[in-house]
Each structure stands twice: as structure tokens, then as C-alpha cells.
C-alpha positions in Angstrom: 33.4 -23.9 46.3 37.1 -23.0 45.6 37.9 -26.1 43.8 34.9 -25.5 41.6 35.8 -21.9 40.8 39.4 -22.9 40.2 38.2 -25.5 37.7 36.2 -23.2 35.9 39.1 -20.6 35.5 41.3 -23.4 34.3 38.8 -24.3 31.8 38.2 -20.6 30.9 42.2 -20.2 30.2 41.7 -23.4 27.7 38.8 -21.5 25.9 40.7 -19.0 23.9 43.3 -21.8 23.0 40.7 -24.3 21.8 39.1 -21.4 19.7 42.0 -21.8 17.3 42.5 -25.6 17.4 39.1 -27.4 17.4 35.6 -26.3 16.3 34.0 -29.3 18.2 36.5 -28.9 21.2 35.5 -25.3 21.7 31.9 -26.0 21.7 32.1 -28.9 24.0 34.5 -26.8 26.3 31.8 -24.3 26.3 29.2 -26.5 27.7 31.5 -27.7 30.4 32.3 -23.9 31.4 28.7 -23.2 31.5 28.0 -26.3 33.7 30.8 -25.4 36.2 29.4 -21.9 36.1 25.9 -22.8 36.9 27.0 -25.1 39.8 29.1 -22.1 40.9 26.0 -19.9 40.9 24.4 -22.2 43.7 26.7 -20.5 46.2 25.5 -16.9 47.4 29.0 -15.6 47.7 29.6 -16.5 43.9 26.2 -14.7 43.0 27.2 -11.8 44.8 30.6 -11.7 43.2 29.1 -12.0 39.8 26.8 -9.0 40.3 29.9 -6.8 41.2 32.0 -8.0 38.4 29.4 -7.6 35.5 28.4 -4.3 34.2 24.7 -4.0 34.5 24.1 -2.2 31.3 26.1 -4.9 29.1 24.3 -7.7 30.8 20.8 -6.2 30.2 21.7 -5.4 26.8 23.1 -8.8 25.9 20.1 -10.6 27.6 17.7 -8.5 25.5 19.6 -9.5 22.3 19.5 -13.2 23.3 16.0 -13.3 24.3 14.3 -11.3 21.6 14.9 -14.1 18.9 13.0 -16.4 21.1 10.1 -14.0 21.9 9.8 -13.1 18.2 9.7 -16.6 17.3 7.0 -17.5 19.9 4.9 -14.8 18.4 5.4 -15.5 15.0 5.6 -19.3 14.1 6.5 -21.0 17.4 9.6 -20.9 19.6 11.5 -23.4 17.5 10.5 -22.0 14.0 13.9 -20.4 13.4 16.4 -23.1 13.0 19.3 -20.9 14.1 17.7 -19.2 17.1 19.2 -21.7 19.6 22.7 -20.4 18.6 22.1 -17.1 20.4 22.3 -19.1 23.4 25.8 -19.4 22.9 26.3 -15.6 23.8 25.7 -16.8 27.5 29.2 -17.6 27.8 30.1 -14.0 28.5 28.9 -14.5 32.1 31.2 -17.2 33.1 33.9 -15.4 31.4 33.4 -12.3 33.4 33.1 -14.4 36.5 36.3 -16.3 36.3 38.3 -13.5 35.0 38.0 -11.5 38.1 41.5 -9.7 38.7 44.4 -8.7 36.5 46.5 -11.6 36.6 43.7 -13.7 35.1 42.8 -11.1 32.6 46.5 -11.3 31.4 46.7 -14.9 31.5 43.5 -15.2 29.4 45.0 -12.8 26.7 48.3 -14.8 26.9 46.3 -18.1 26.2 44.4 -16.3 23.2 48.0 -15.3 21.9 49.2 -18.9 22.4 46.2 -20.4 20.6 46.6 -18.3 17.7 50.2 -18.7 17.4 49.8 -22.6 17.2 47.3 -22.4 14.8 49.2 -20.0 12.6 52.2 -22.2 12.7 50.2 -25.4 11.8 48.6 -23.2 8.8 52.0 -22.4 7.6 52.9 -25.9 7.5 49.8 -26.8 5.6 50.6 -23.8 3.2 54.1 -25.3 2.6 52.7 -28.8 2.0 50.0 -27.6 -0.3 51.8 -24.7 -2.0 51.5 -26.1 -5.6 47.9 -26.3 -5.5 47.6 -22.9 -3.6 49.9 -21.2 -6.3 48.0 -22.6 -9.3 44.3 -22.1 -9.1 42.1 -23.6 -11.4 39.7 -21.2 -12.9 37.7 -19.5 -10.4 38.5 -22.1 -7.7 41.0 -20.2 -5.3 42.3 -22.7 -2.6 42.0 -21.0 0.8 44.5 -21.2 3.5 43.1 -22.1 7.2 43.2 -24.8 10.0 40.3 -26.1 12.3 37.9 -23.4 11.6 35.5 -22.9 8.8 37.7 -20.8 6.1 35.9 -17.5 6.6 35.7 -17.6 10.6 39.5 -18.6 10.4 40.4 -15.4 8.3 38.0 -13.2 10.5 39.4 -14.4 13.9 43.0 -14.3 12.6 42.4 -10.6 11.5 41.1 -9.6 15.0 44.3 -11.3 16.3 46.4 -9.1 14.1 44.8 -6.0 15.1 45.6 -6.9 18.8 49.2 -7.6 17.9 49.8 -4.5 16.1 48.3 -2.6 19.1 50.6 -4.0 21.6 53.6 -3.7 19.3 52.9 0.0 18.9 51.7 1.0 22.3 53.2 -1.5 24.9 55.9 -0.4 27.0 57.9 -2.2 29.5 60.1 -0.3 32.0 62.6 -3.1 31.7 64.2 -2.3 28.2 65.5 -5.8 27.7 62.3 -7.4 28.4 60.7 -4.7 26.3 62.8 -5.6 23.3 62.3 -9.4 23.7 58.4 -8.9 24.0 58.4 -6.6 20.9 60.3 -9.1 18.8 58.0 -12.1 19.7 54.9 -9.9 18.9 56.4 -8.7 15.6 57.2 -12.4 14.6 53.7 -13.7 15.3 52.4 -10.4 13.5 54.4 -10.9 10.4 53.3 -14.7 10.2 49.7 -13.6 10.9 49.8 -11.0 8.1 51.3 -13.5 5.9 48.6 -16.0 6.7 45.7 -13.6 6.0 47.2 -12.5 2.8 47.7 -16.0 1.4 44.0 -17.1 2.7 42.8 -14.8 0.1 39.8 -13.5 1.7 38.6 -10.5 -0.2 36.4 -9.0 2.6 39.0 -9.7 5.2 41.2 -7.2 3.4 38.5 -4.7 3.2 37.4 -5.0 7.0 41.1 -4.4 8.1 41.6 -1.2 6.2 39.7 1.2 8.6 40.7 -0.5 11.8 44.3 -0.2 10.6 44.0 3.3 10.0 42.4 3.9 13.3 45.6 2.2 15.1 48.1 4.2 13.0 46.1 7.4 13.6 46.2 6.9 17.4 50.0 6.2 17.3 51.1 8.9 14.7 49.1 10.5 12.0 52.2 10.1 9.5 52.0 6.3 9.8 49.0 6.5 7.8 50.7 7.8 4.7 53.2 5.0 5.1 50.7 2.4 5.3 48.6 3.6 2.2 51.9 3.9 0.2 52.9 0.3 1.4 49.6 -1.1 0.7 49.6 0.4 -3.0 53.2 -0.6 -3.7 52.7 -4.1 -1.9 49.7 -4.7 -4.3 51.9 -5.1 -7.2 54.4 -7.3 -5.4 51.7 -9.8 -4.6 51.6 -13.1 -6.6 49.2 -13.3 -9.5 47.2 -15.9 -7.7 46.1 -13.3 -5.1 45.8 -10.3 -7.6 43.7 -12.5 -9.7 41.2 -13.0 -6.8 41.2 -9.3 -5.7 39.8 -8.1 -9.1 36.5 -9.8 -8.1 35.7 -7.1 -5.5 34.6 -5.0 -8.4 33.9 -7.9 -11.1 31.8 -9.6 -8.5 29.4 -11.0 -11.2 32.1 -13.1 -12.7 32.9 -14.7 -9.3 30.3 -17.1 -7.7 31.3 -16.6 -4.0 30.8 -12.9 -4.5 27.7 -13.0 -6.9 25.8 -15.5 -4.7 26.0 -13.2 -1.7 24.6 -10.6 -3.9 21.8 -12.8 -4.8 21.2 -13.9 -1.2 21.2 -10.4 0.0 18.3 -9.4 -2.6 16.4 -12.3 -1.3 16.7 -11.3 2.4 15.7 -7.9 1.5 12.7 -9.0 -0.4 11.5 -11.3 2.3 11.6 -8.4 5.0 9.7 -6.2 2.7 7.0 -9.1 2.6 7.4 -9.6 6.4 8.7 -6.4 8.0 7.5 -6.8 11.7 8.6 -10.1 12.9 10.5 -11.4 9.8 10.0 -15.0 8.5 10.3 -18.3 10.3 12.7 -20.8 8.4 10.0 -22.8 6.5 8.6 -19.5 5.0 12.0 -18.3 4.1 13.0 -21.5 2.4 9.8 -21.2 0.2 10.0 -17.7 -0.2 13.6 -17.8 -1.4 13.1 -20.9 -3.6 10.2 -18.9 -5.5 12.3 -15.7 -5.5 15.2 -17.3 -7.1 13.0 -18.9 -9.8 11.3 -15.7 -10.5 14.7 -14.0 -10.9 16.0 -16.8 -13.0 19.0 -17.7 -10.9 17.9 -21.1 -9.2 20.2 -23.0 -11.5 23.0 -20.8 -10.9 22.6 -21.1 -7.2 22.3 -24.8 -7.6 25.3 -25.2 -9.7 27.6 -23.0 -7.6 26.3 -23.5 -4.0 23.6 -26.2 -3.9 19.9 -26.1 -3.0 20.1 -27.4 0.6 16.8 -26.1 2.3 18.3 -24.3 5.2 21.5 -23.4 3.3 19.5 -21.1 0.8 18.4 -18.9 3.6 22.0 -18.0 4.9 22.2 -14.7 3.9 25.9 -14.3 4.5 25.3 -10.8 6.0 24.5 -10.6 9.7 22.4 -7.5 9.6 20.3 -8.7 6.6 20.0 -12.3 8.2 18.8 -11.0 11.5 16.3 -8.6 9.7 15.0 -11.3 7.5 14.6 -13.8 10.2 13.3 -11.4 13.1 12.0 -8.2 11.2 12.3 -4.8 12.6 11.4 -6.0 16.0 14.7 -8.1 16.2 16.5 -5.3 14.5 15.8 -3.0 17.5 17.7 -5.3 20.0 20.6 -5.8 17.6 21.0 -2.1 17.2 20.5 -1.4 20.8 23.1 -3.9 21.8 25.8 -3.7 18.9 25.4 0.1 18.4 24.5 1.6 21.5 25.5 -0.4 24.5 28.8 -1.7 23.4 30.1 1.5 21.8 29.0 3.5 24.7 31.4 1.5 27.0 34.1 1.6 24.4 34.2 5.3 24.1 34.5 5.6 27.9 37.8 3.6 28.0 40.4 6.3 28.4 43.5 4.5 29.2 45.0 6.0 25.9 44.8 9.5 27.4 47.2 8.9 30.1 50.0 8.1 27.9 51.5 6.4 31.0 54.0 3.6 30.8 52.4 1.9 33.8 49.2 1.6 31.8 50.8 1.0 28.4 49.3 -2.6 28.4 45.9 -1.3 29.1 46.4 1.5 26.4 47.3 -1.4 23.8 44.5 -3.6 25.0 42.0 -0.4 24.5 43.3 0.2 21.0 43.0 -3.5 20.0 39.5 -3.9 21.5 38.1 -0.8 19.6 40.0 -1.6 16.3 38.8 -5.4 16.6 35.2 -4.3 17.0 35.1 -2.0 14.1 36.5 -5.0 11.9 34.0 -7.3 13.6 31.3 -4.9 12.3 32.7 -4.7 8.9 33.0 -8.5 8.8 29.4 -8.7 9.3 28.7 -7.3 5.9 29.5 -10.4 4.3 29.1 -13.1 7.0 26.3 -14.1 9.5 28.5 -14.0 12.5 25.8 -13.3 15.1 25.0 -17.1 15.1 28.3 -18.7 14.1 29.7 -20.2 17.1 33.4 -19.3 16.5 32.5 -15.6 15.9 30.0 -15.6 19.0 32.8 -16.8 21.2 35.4 -14.4 19.8 33.2 -11.3 20.5 32.2 -12.8 23.8 35.9 -13.0 24.7 36.1 -9.3 23.5 33.0 -8.2 25.6 34.4 -10.1 28.8 37.9 -8.0 28.3 35.9 -4.8 27.8 33.7 -5.3 30.7 36.9 -5.9 33.0 38.6 -2.7 31.7 35.4 -0.7 32.2 34.8 -2.0 35.8 38.6 -1.3 36.4 38.1 2.4 35.3 35.1 2.7 37.7 37.2 1.8 40.7 
């Protein structure tokens, strides 16, 4: 049993590293972790340990969220009638993460692994940027080459922005009693932060820029309200220092109809809202949505535009690029209830109860930084979901599952 648990813990440490380095590797690793976890649960001692480690409200909320798509599908079209419903099973990785991260030492090793994976990915991405600089600096028309590594472009940008928020939280709130060590830690974190910031800016993801604004304001507010004015001033002045290849893309936040990547999202959102209006209770299954969307786009006169700029992959045209509308179109009001309960009631109720920040204690400074990082990152995650269907994209599922495991540990620590 001990060897089995140790193997599970070792694989769990690899999990946040692999997140940044290999999409298929991360998926395969998740299967191995789940297999080891299920074998571990054959032992009564491990089952008892899991019950003490996991927060009941979070576990129930997550299970309702996972099961509701299958129940709705069963009642409306068949259990496999939605092609992406199986992706919700990946949320179960939360339970082995909670089980294997069962003490403070393991928690901080897990967080260090997340930092290590992110740092390696950033360095590789920087090399890619240098190698492809000419192509990046001279975009052709509306085709803006993006900067990323291993992950899909938007997933890369979203996850790197979450890493950025954690880095800033530790830079501003972490304090080590050993002054020399404190300086070296801050220098390391600042170096990775600056590299991450550069890569995010160079990635040219409009929505990531938007999603970072409120979380950064929150972090600075918690540190010193005066910093907010400095941040706004730096953002405004920094905009005019950005290269034209970046500012040219930013204009399409407003001129969205002139940018295919922005306008396509608006068209997909409109189709999702229309399909929800037609089938509001349980949503539509995939075949129904494909037929509905094709007809909807024809009626709107945008089918040729979509074919030219996106393609007419049958399943692809049902990808709403908004996790709230996507869930609503697929599972209706019934599915929305479980989403709202889990994302906007269960998780926030745990986040607001974290109060390490109120202690202002150097001993707890790492937990203070972690608390601010978790809260700001969750805000960013919810905003990111406005333009991506993160609820069933594996890298984003794994990212939030890791955040939930950390939140679960911190909440249980407060209750001791």
C-alpha cells in the first residue's frame, strides 16, 4: 500500500510539470494517476484518509457538476448524444490530487513543480520567439502569428496568465525570515514573472489582456491601494511603447467585425443563444446543434464567411467559444443550475472563508500569497471562460482541478 501511495504521489508531482510540456503526456498521466488512485482506494485505510482530506461540500458540488451532463443527455437524446460530455470525467482528477497532496511539504512540492513546469515552458517559448521573430514581427494582413508551446494557443495564454498571477502574489506577499533567502527567492520569482509577462504580451491574445485586468487590480488592492494608480498609469503609457504588431491586433477588441477570430465568436454566441431559446430545458444534443447551427448560419447569410475563416467541421461549428453559453446550449437550464451552483456558490463560498491574509503574519506569508493567488486566478478563469469553452478543454480542466485541490487543502488547514 505504501509503495502504491508513493507512486501516486510521484506521478502527482509530475502532473503540473507535464501540463506545460505535453498535451498527450498530461492526458496519459491523468489516466495513470486515476488508475493508481482507484487501486489505492481498495484499501480501507486509504478510503478513510480520503474522507478526512476532501471537503464534503466541494466534493458533492463537483460530482453534481460532473454527473449532470450525463443525466441530462440520458433524458434528452441518449447518454452519448453530446460529443463532449465525456470530457467532464476529467474533473475527477481532483480526488487523487487531494488524496496525494496530504501534508504541507507535499503541497509546496506540488506548487514548486507547477512553477518548474511553467518556467521550462517559458524558456522554450522564448527560444521559439527568437527563432521566429521575423515572422512574428511582420504579420500578413489579419493573420497574427501567436506565441505558444505544447498547448493550444489560447490554453497556453490562459494558463500562463494564471501562473503570472501566482508569481505576482508571491512577489508581493511572501516573506522569508532569512533575509538573504528572501532576496534570492524574490529575484527568482521576479525573473520568471518578467519572462511570463513578456511571453503573454507577445502571445497577442486580446482576451487574456482583458482577463488579467481585474485580477491584477485585486492583487494590488490587497497589497497597497496606491499601487493601482501606478498600474493604470503603467498600462496606459506601456500601450504606446508596444510594437505596432501588437497594438494593431488590440484595436480589434473594438473593431471586432473586421477581425475573423473576434467576429466568429460573436456569430457562434448568437447561434448558441438561439439554440437555447429553441430548447431551453435540456439544451440540444450534438446532432441537433449541428443541424440547427448550419440552418441558422444560412439564414443569417454568414455560412460562407464561417467556411472561409473557420471551416465547416460538423462538430467544430458547435464550439461556442464561451463556456457559459456552450454549457447552456448543450444542457439547457438543467445543466446551468449545476454550473452556477458549483462555480458561483460552492467554490466562492470556500474562497471567501480563506483568511490567512488577515493574519499579516510572516509565518503564514506563503499561505497569504497562495490565498491571493488562488482568488485572483479564479477571477481570471471565470473571465477567460467568456471567450473559450474551458469547462471541457482538458488543459483548462486540469488547471482548475489543481487550483481546487490547493483550495481544498488550505480550507481544511484553516478548520484544524
